[in-house]
C-alpha positions, 0 to 999 in steps of 0.5 A, a space after each residue: 425501477 428507478 433510482 434517483 442517487 443524489 436523493 436516494 429515492 427509488 420509484 418501482 412500476 410505471 405507475 410511480 415513475 410516471 407520477 414522477 414525470 407528471 409532477 414536473 409538469 404540474 409546476 413548471 413550464 417548457 419542461 425539456 429533457 434533452 439528450 446530449 450524448 451516450 452509448 448503446 451496449 446489448 444490456 447496457 446504455 448510458 445516457 448524458 441529458 440536460 433538465 430545463 424548466 422554468 416556474 409557473 409562479 415566477 418564471 424563474 429558470 431551473 437547469 442542470 445536468 445529469 447522466 442516466 445509467 440503463 440496464 436493458 432486457 429484451 430491448 427494454 429498459 428494465 432499471 434506470 439510475 440517476 445521477 447528478 450534481 445535488 448542490 448544482 441543482 439545489 442552486 438552481 432551485 434556490 435561484 428560481 424560487 422553488 422546486 419543480 413539483 416531482 422534486 418537491 416531496 418524495 411520490 407516494 409509494 416511493 422509497 425515500 431516506 428513512 424518517 425523509 417523508 415524516 420529518 418535514 423539518 430542516 436546518 440551517 448554518 451560517 458562518 460569519 467571518 471577518 476578512 481583510 480589507 484587501 480582499 474585498 477588491 477581488 475580481 472573482 470570489 475565491 472562497 479557498 482564499 477567503 477561508 483561509 484569510 478570514 477569522 470567525 467573527 464572534 460578534 453578537 451584534 452581527 448575528 444572523 436571523 431568519 424569517 419565513 416568507 412572506 412576513 414571518 417574525 426573524 428567528 435568532 440563530 444559536 451560536 454554536 461555535 465562534 462566528 457559527 450560528 445555527 437554526 434546527 427543526 425548521 419547518 419545509 418552506 422559504 425563508 429570508 436571511 437578515 441580521 439582528 443589528 448593526 456590523 462593528 464600525 470597523 467592518 465595511 462591505 458584505 459578501 454572501 456565497 453558498 457553501 459551495 463558495 457561489 456569491 448570493 445576492 439577498 438571499 432567500 433560501 428554501 428547505 424542502 426534501 431535497 435540501 433538509 440543510 442549507 450553509 451559508 457563508 457571510 464574509 465582512 470586510 475591514 474598513 479602508 484605512 483612512 489616509 492621513 490628512 
């Protein structure tokens, strides 16, 4: 049996486990699972590994690290439990333009989170902030500082929109709180994120990050069984004051 803890999926028997592994090769080239460390005991083993692959459609690379805890019986693996950083993996997937096939939809016969296979929808939250002008000059993103010094921007003209790729119509976000916009019941797929109008005249540059604080350029998000909810942060900066003549 193999249990994937971050996604709450379980594969039972050789056929289901092989089907999961086969899916990695259907949509990705150069798939590698490199063992980087670990130890073996009489009835237990721990393996550190790095997964890497490249999407066939885009060539985008996916790389993430994880750990597998193995239960051994008569010299064979009776159970495997996998752990890895799901948000970090999702960031890699989004940058690559998709997901490895085996991670996209739970394999038939696998036990997933209740309702996950039937409900092919997700949700998105975008939080919009106004920030002091001097914060735009930071060399590195410090999301903690941004969140501490910026304020929610409640201005309809900056309300973000989503549209399905490649050519879907813009979907306005519904305001759920000052500066917070949400979309529920979105079908799985790729979405471009944009704005519904001009930003206020006294605002300058824009920094977009994901929920972890990683900066994004021209963000495109993907909703799937691995990432049913996505959250982005939009930080607008006050324009620099014009020097007196």
